[in-house]
N, C-alpha and C positions, 0 to 999 in steps of 0.2 A: 768489468765484464762486458762483452759485446752483446748487442741485441740484434736479432734478425726477425723480419716479418714472419708470422706464422703462415703456413700454407692456407690459402683460401680466405684469409682475413687481413685486416689492416692493423691488427694488434701486434705488438712485439712480444717476444718471449726470450728468456736468457739463452745464450748460445754457449755451450760448453764444448770442450774438445770432442771430436768424433770418437775417440777411443773410449770415452766414458759410456758410449751407447752401442758400440759395435765391437764385439770380441774378435780378435784376430783368429783366422783359421789355421794359419801356419806360423811357426817360428822361423827365424832367419835360417837358411841353409848354410852352414859353415863347412868349408871344404874339409872332407874327411868324415863328415857325418851327414845324416839325412834326418834331422829332427823334425818329425811330423806329429802334429797334435791330432789325435784321433777324436773326431767329433761325429755326432749323429748327422746322417745325410752328407757325409764327406764326399767331395768331388775328387776326380783323378788329379794327380800332381804331375806336371810336366817339368822335366829337368833337361837343361842343355849342359852337357859335360864336355869340357875341353880335354884333349888328349892327356892322359896321365892322371886325371881327376878321379879320386877314390871316394866312395860313399859306403856307409854301413847302415843296414836296416835291422832293427830288432822286432820281435813279435809284437811288442806294444805299439809299434808304428802303424799297425793295422793294414799293412799292404797285403793284398790277396794275389796280385799278379804284377809282374814286371814285363812291360812290352817295349821293345826297341823300335823306334820309329825310323831312325837312320843312324848310320855309323856302325861301329863294332864295339861291343862291351864284353869284358871278361868277368865272369861271375863265379863265386865259390860259396859254399854253405858250411855250416858246422852242425852236426858232425860232418866231416869231409865226405861228400857224395860225388866227388869228381868235379873238376873244373869244367866250365862251359864257355864257349864263345857264342854270343848272341849277335845276330845281324838284323838288319831292317826286316820287320814283320815277325821276328821270332818273339816268343813269349815264354815266361817261366813262372810257374806257380810254386811258391815256397813250401806249402804243406807244413811239415813239422821240422823243417831244416832251418834253424836260427842260430846265430845271426847270419845275415847274408852280407857279403862284401862284393862290391862290383867296381870295376875300373874301366874307363874309356880307353880303348886301344887306339882309337882315333876320335876326333870330335863326333859326338853322338847326341841324339835326342832320345830320352827315355820317358815312358809314361808309367807312373805308379798308380795302379788301380786299387781302390779301397772299397 
């Protein structure tokens, strides 16, 4: 076990892996999914999508709004409420339409607000 100096003292204390003390806010985003852990005081999640990349969001992901920062994104909901093309500065609030599937029609940056 490593030891590191305590802050503000010359004494040493055991050092364990950071993961033992810090809970991750996000799980890894796997192409085709957007697995987001919903946590108290969650911050927006920024995604960079390459052309053709597809993501799915469920109600449990806690997303209140999708904002396109640049590029073009195709978006659809269930039950079908019509497809949408979102461009830079466009926003979409899901309300009761879940799940949501979106695909980058060209490279795009998307902000998921929670």
